[in-house]
MOPAC internal coordinates of N, CA, C and O (Angstrom, degrees):
PM7 1SCF
backbone

  N    0.0000 0     0.00 0     0.00 0    0    0    0
  C    1.4738 1     0.00 0     0.00 0    1    0    0
  C    1.5043 1   107.21 1     0.00 0    2    1    0
  O    1.2310 1   120.16 1   -51.01 1    3    2    1
  N    1.2875 1   117.30 1   128.99 1    3    2    1
  C    1.4728 1   123.46 1  -176.89 1    5    3    2
  C    1.5587 1   109.87 1   -73.65 1    6    5    3
  O    1.2310 1   120.35 1   -15.39 1    7    6    5
  N    1.2904 1   116.93 1   164.61 1    7    6    5
  C    1.4024 1   124.39 1  -179.71 1    9    7    6
  C    1.4969 1   111.16 1   -63.46 1   10    9    7
  O    1.2310 1   120.57 1   144.42 1   11   10    9
  N    1.3835 1   116.52 1   -35.58 1   11   10    9
  C    1.4614 1   119.92 1   179.14 1   13   11   10
  C    1.5299 1   108.32 1   -67.18 1   14   13   11
  O    1.2310 1   121.23 1   137.09 1   15   14   13
  N    1.3394 1   115.26 1   -42.91 1   15   14   13
  C    1.5223 1   116.42 1  -179.79 1   17   15   14
  C    1.5696 1   111.39 1   -64.66 1   18   17   15
  O    1.2310 1   120.73 1   141.33 1   19   18   17
  N    1.3178 1   116.20 1   -38.67 1   19   18   17
  C    1.4428 1   118.41 1   177.47 1   21   19   18
  C    1.5183 1   113.87 1   -63.66 1   22   21   19
  O    1.2310 1   121.42 1   140.44 1   23   22   21
  N    1.3810 1   114.88 1   -39.56 1   23   22   21
  C    1.4668 1   116.30 1  -179.44 1   25   23   22
  C    1.5361 1   109.59 1   -71.60 1   26   25   23
  O    1.2310 1   119.56 1   143.86 1   27   26   25
  N    1.3308 1   118.45 1   -36.14 1   27   26   25
  C    1.4261 1   120.54 1   176.26 1   29   27   26
  C    1.5043 1   112.87 1   -67.08 1   30   29   27
  O    1.2310 1   119.31 1   146.03 1   31   30   29
  N    1.3060 1   118.91 1   -33.97 1   31   30   29
  C    1.4463 1   123.13 1   176.62 1   33   31   30
  C    1.5539 1   107.73 1   -64.92 1   34   33   31
  O    1.2310 1   119.31 1   137.14 1   35   34   33
  N    1.2618 1   118.92 1   -42.86 1   35   34   33
  C    1.4738 1   121.98 1  -179.31 1   37   35   34
  C    1.5373 1   108.05 1   -68.93 1   38   37   35
  O    1.2310 1   119.64 1   137.96 1   39   38   37
  N    1.2305 1   118.30 1   -42.04 1   39   38   37
  C    1.4965 1   121.32 1   176.11 1   41   39   38
  C    1.5379 1   114.28 1   -59.16 1   42   41   39
  O    1.2310 1   123.94 1   138.82 1   43   42   41
  N    1.3697 1   110.05 1   -41.18 1   43   42   41
  C    1.5180 1   116.33 1   178.56 1   45   43   42
  C    1.5626 1   111.23 1   -64.99 1   46   45   43
  O    1.2310 1   122.04 1   133.83 1   47   46   45
  N    1.3821 1   113.71 1   -46.17 1   47   46   45
  C    1.4562 1   115.50 1   179.19 1   49   47   46
  C    1.4717 1   114.69 1   -62.87 1   50   49   47
  O    1.2310 1   120.89 1   138.23 1   51   50   49
  N    1.3744 1   115.91 1   -41.77 1   51   50   49
  C    1.4882 1   119.11 1  -178.01 1   53   51   50
  C    1.4967 1   109.85 1   -67.04 1   54   53   51
  O    1.2310 1   119.90 1   138.95 1   55   54   53
  N    1.3038 1   117.80 1   -41.05 1   55   54   53
  C    1.4925 1   115.92 1  -179.04 1   57   55   54
  C    1.5075 1   113.22 1   -73.75 1   58   57   55
  O    1.2310 1   119.75 1   153.47 1   59   58   57
  N    1.3306 1   118.08 1   -26.53 1   59   58   57
  C    1.4481 1   124.27 1   175.51 1   61   59   58
  C    1.5714 1   109.25 1   -68.23 1   62   61   59
  O    1.2310 1   122.01 1   132.61 1   63   62   61
  N    1.3211 1   113.75 1   -47.39 1   63   62   61
  C    1.5032 1   116.85 1   177.86 1   65   63   62
  C    1.4610 1   113.39 1   -65.30 1   66   65   63
  O    1.2310 1   121.01 1   140.10 1   67   66   65
  N    1.3948 1   115.67 1   -39.90 1   67   66   65
  C    1.4872 1   116.35 1   179.09 1   69   67   66
  C    1.5299 1   111.42 1   -66.44 1   70   69   67
  O    1.2310 1   120.46 1   144.37 1   71   70   69
  N    1.3731 1   116.72 1   -35.63 1   71   70   69
  C    1.4563 1   117.70 1   178.23 1   73   71   70
  C    1.4848 1   111.01 1   -67.13 1   74   73   71
  O    1.2310 1   119.11 1   147.99 1   75   74   73
  N    1.2961 1   119.30 1   -32.01 1   75   74   73
  C    1.4651 1   123.48 1  -176.95 1   77   75   74
  C    1.5237 1   109.59 1   -77.16 1   78   77   75
  O    1.2310 1   119.46 1   147.09 1   79   78   77
  N    1.2948 1   118.63 1   -32.91 1   79   78   77
  C    1.4493 1   120.88 1  -174.70 1   81   79   78
  C    1.5481 1   112.78 1   -93.22 1   82   81   79
  O    1.2310 1   118.43 1   150.73 1   83   82   81
  N    1.2918 1   120.59 1   -29.27 1   83   82   81
  C    1.4564 1   119.33 1  -179.53 1   85   83   82
  C    1.4947 1   110.41 1   -82.42 1   86   85   83
  O    1.2310 1   120.69 1   -28.13 1   87   86   85
  N    1.3443 1   116.28 1   151.87 1   87   86   85
  C    1.4847 1   117.75 1   175.22 1   89   87   86
  C    1.5525 1   111.21 1   -64.43 1   90   89   87
  O    1.2310 1   122.02 1   -20.12 1   91   90   89
  N    1.2937 1   113.75 1   159.88 1   91   90   89
  C    1.4604 1   120.19 1  -176.27 1   93   91   90
  C    1.5124 1   112.69 1   -63.86 1   94   93   91
  O    1.2310 1   118.46 1   144.18 1   95   94   93
  N    1.3321 1   120.54 1   -35.82 1   95   94   93
  C    1.4558 1   120.58 1  -174.21 1   97   95   94
  C    1.5709 1   112.13 1   -75.40 1   98   97   95
  O    1.2310 1   119.90 1   163.48 1   99   98   97
  N    1.2966 1   117.80 1   -16.52 1   99   98   97
  C    1.4489 1   119.83 1   178.20 1  101   99   98
  C    1.5556 1   110.58 1  -106.98 1  102  101   99
  O    1.2310 1   121.19 1   -86.09 1  103  102  101
  N    1.3016 1   115.32 1    93.91 1  103  102  101
  C    1.4141 1   124.44 1   176.92 1  105  103  102
  C    1.5359 1   117.71 1    58.61 1  106  105  103
  O    1.2310 1   121.42 1  -158.66 1  107  106  105
  N    1.3091 1   114.89 1    21.34 1  107  106  105
  C    1.5079 1   119.14 1  -174.33 1  109  107  106
  C    1.5551 1   110.17 1   -63.60 1  110  109  107
  O    1.2310 1   121.31 1   127.69 1  111  110  109
  N    1.3718 1   115.10 1   -52.31 1  111  110  109
  C    1.3960 1   115.35 1  -175.11 1  113  111  110
  C    1.5460 1   113.88 1   -72.41 1  114  113  111
  O    1.2310 1   120.34 1   148.19 1  115  114  113
  N    1.3222 1   116.95 1   -31.81 1  115  114  113
  C    1.4503 1   120.94 1   177.08 1  117  115  114
  C    1.4628 1   111.27 1   -65.79 1  118  117  115
  O    1.2310 1   118.55 1   145.17 1  119  118  117
  N    1.3152 1   120.36 1   -34.83 1  119  118  117
  C    1.4492 1   123.90 1   176.08 1  121  119  118
  C    1.5355 1   111.59 1   -68.61 1  122  121  119
  O    1.2310 1   119.76 1   141.52 1  123  122  121
  N    1.3008 1   118.06 1   -38.48 1  123  122  121
  C    1.4557 1   121.09 1   176.02 1  125  123  122
  C    1.5193 1   111.71 1   -66.17 1  126  125  123
  O    1.2310 1   120.21 1   142.02 1  127  126  125
  N    1.3009 1   117.20 1   -37.98 1  127  126  125
  C    1.4617 1   121.24 1   176.20 1  129  127  126
  C    1.5272 1   107.87 1   -64.54 1  130  129  127
  O    1.2310 1   119.40 1   133.10 1  131  130  129
  N    1.2990 1   118.75 1   -46.90 1  131  130  129
  C    1.4667 1   121.00 1   179.37 1  133  131  130
  C    1.4976 1   111.54 1   -61.56 1  134  133  131
  O    1.2310 1   121.20 1   138.00 1  135  134  133
  N    1.3575 1   115.32 1   -42.00 1  135  134  133
  C    1.5140 1   117.17 1   179.18 1  137  135  134
  C    1.5123 1   110.35 1   -61.82 1  138  137  135
  O    1.2310 1   119.09 1   139.35 1  139  138  137
  N    1.3131 1   119.34 1   -40.65 1  139  138  137
  C    1.4510 1   120.53 1   179.65 1  141  139  138
  C    1.4886 1   114.05 1   -69.62 1  142  141  139
  O    1.2310 1   119.97 1   145.11 1  143  142  141
  N    1.3370 1   117.66 1   -34.89 1  143  142  141
  C    1.4359 1   120.94 1   176.82 1  145  143  142
  C    1.5328 1   113.87 1   -71.36 1  146  145  143
  O    1.2310 1   122.40 1   143.91 1  147  146  145
  N    1.3631 1   113.02 1   -36.09 1  147  146  145
  C    1.4960 1   117.52 1   175.92 1  149  147  146
  C    1.4591 1   110.18 1   -67.60 1  150  149  147
  O    1.2310 1   120.15 1   140.95 1  151  150  149
  N    1.3608 1   117.32 1   -39.05 1  151  150  149
  C    1.5117 1   119.90 1   176.37 1  153  151  150
  C    1.4404 1   115.50 1   -60.86 1  154  153  151
  O    1.2310 1   121.34 1   135.72 1  155  154  153
  N    1.3841 1   115.04 1   -44.28 1  155  154  153
  C    1.4601 1   116.69 1   179.44 1  157  155  154
  C    1.5212 1   111.22 1   -68.37 1  158  157  155
  O    1.2310 1   118.89 1   144.44 1  159  158  157
  N    1.3584 1   119.72 1   -35.56 1  159  158  157
  C    1.4578 1   119.18 1   172.93 1  161  159  158
  C    1.5369 1   112.66 1   -65.48 1  162  161  159
  O    1.2310 1   119.64 1   145.09 1  163  162  161
  N    1.3224 1   118.29 1   -34.91 1  163  162  161
  C    1.4502 1   121.77 1   177.23 1  165  163  162
  C    1.5799 1   108.95 1   -63.33 1  166  165  163
  O    1.2310 1   121.18 1   136.58 1  167  166  165
  N    1.3000 1   115.34 1   -43.42 1  167  166  165
  C    1.4645 1   116.56 1   177.68 1  169  167  166
  C    1.5581 1   112.15 1   -61.95 1  170  169  167
  O    1.2310 1   119.83 1   139.09 1  171  170  169
  N    1.2876 1   117.93 1   -40.91 1  171  170  169
  C    1.4158 1   123.18 1   175.86 1  173  171  170
  C    1.5381 1   114.19 1   -63.63 1  174  173  171
  O    1.2310 1   121.40 1   141.74 1  175  174  173
  N    1.2864 1   114.93 1   -38.26 1  175  174  173
  C    1.5090 1   121.04 1   176.49 1  177  175  174
  C    1.5173 1   109.33 1   -69.57 1  178  177  175
  O    1.2310 1   119.45 1   142.58 1  179  178  177
  N    1.3071 1   118.65 1   -37.42 1  179  178  177
  C    1.4664 1   119.30 1   177.20 1  181  179  178
  C    1.4887 1   114.45 1   -69.31 1  182  181  179
  O    1.2310 1   120.57 1   144.36 1  183  182  181
  N    1.3473 1   116.52 1   -35.64 1  183  182  181
  C    1.4408 1   122.05 1   177.35 1  185  183  182
  C    1.5094 1   109.53 1   -70.04 1  186  185  183
  O    1.2310 1   120.05 1   135.93 1  187  186  185
  N    1.3797 1   117.50 1   -44.07 1  187  186  185
  C    1.4785 1   121.60 1  -177.20 1  189  187  186
  C    1.5019 1   110.87 1   -69.58 1  190  189  187
  O    1.2310 1   118.75 1   150.64 1  191  190  189
  N    1.3397 1   119.98 1   -29.36 1  191  190  189
  C    1.4071 1   121.82 1  -177.22 1  193  191  190
  C    1.4828 1   114.69 1   -85.26 1  194  193  191
  O    1.2310 1   121.38 1   174.15 1  195  194  193
  N    1.3571 1   114.97 1    -5.85 1  195  194  193
  C    1.4657 1   119.68 1   178.75 1  197  195  194
  C    1.5001 1   109.33 1   -71.36 1  198  197  195
  O    1.2310 1   120.63 1   -47.21 1  199  198  197
  N    1.3162 1   116.40 1   132.79 1  199  198  197
  C    1.4478 1   122.55 1   179.89 1  201  199  198
  C    1.5070 1   108.51 1   -98.64 1  202  201  199
  O    1.2310 1   121.59 1   -69.79 1  203  202  201
  N    1.3260 1   114.56 1   110.21 1  203  202  201
  C    1.4586 1   120.58 1  -178.09 1  205  203  202
  C    1.5443 1   107.20 1   -99.97 1  206  205  203
  O    1.2310 1   122.33 1   -63.50 1  207  206  205
  N    1.3339 1   113.15 1   116.50 1  207  206  205
  C    1.4713 1   116.66 1  -178.53 1  209  207  206
  C    1.4951 1   107.76 1   -96.06 1  210  209  207
  O    1.2310 1   122.58 1   -49.80 1  211  210  209
  N    1.3557 1   112.67 1   130.20 1  211  210  209
  C    1.4464 1   122.16 1  -176.46 1  213  211  210
  C    1.5620 1   107.86 1  -104.91 1  214  213  211
  O    1.2310 1   120.35 1   -63.05 1  215  214  213
  N    1.2907 1   116.93 1   116.95 1  215  214  213
  C    1.4832 1   121.82 1  -178.78 1  217  215  214
  C    1.5426 1   107.32 1  -109.72 1  218  217  215
  O    1.2310 1   119.14 1   -76.80 1  219  218  217
  N    1.3499 1   119.25 1   103.20 1  219  218  217
  C    1.4318 1   117.38 1  -176.75 1  221  219  218
  C    1.4754 1   115.07 1   -71.60 1  222  221  219
  O    1.2310 1   120.58 1   161.67 1  223  222  221
  N    1.3674 1   116.50 1   -18.33 1  223  222  221
  C    1.5046 1   118.47 1   178.13 1  225  223  222
  C    1.5434 1   107.63 1   -94.27 1  226  225  223
  O    1.2310 1   121.21 1   -64.92 1  227  226  225
  N    1.3330 1   115.29 1   115.08 1  227  226  225
  C    1.4486 1   119.25 1   174.65 1  229  227  226
  C    1.4603 1   110.83 1   -77.41 1  230  229  227
  O    1.2310 1   121.53 1   -50.76 1  231  230  229
  N    1.3525 1   114.69 1   129.24 1  231  230  229
  C    1.4578 1   119.41 1  -175.22 1  233  231  230
  C    1.4853 1   108.98 1  -103.00 1  234  233  231
  O    1.2310 1   120.10 1   180.00 1  235  234  233

């Protein structure tokens, strides 16, 4: 896992926990939006960091 993916995972977890613990009227919806955007960026970082090896010779 790349460092970008690790940092996005930490940000996703922190914003998710903060959204669950804080009351709804104090930044509740903004934290849920941040959690969703960090999660989508995490998925993109995981897909981009994947090393796909192409072997032209079929064995």
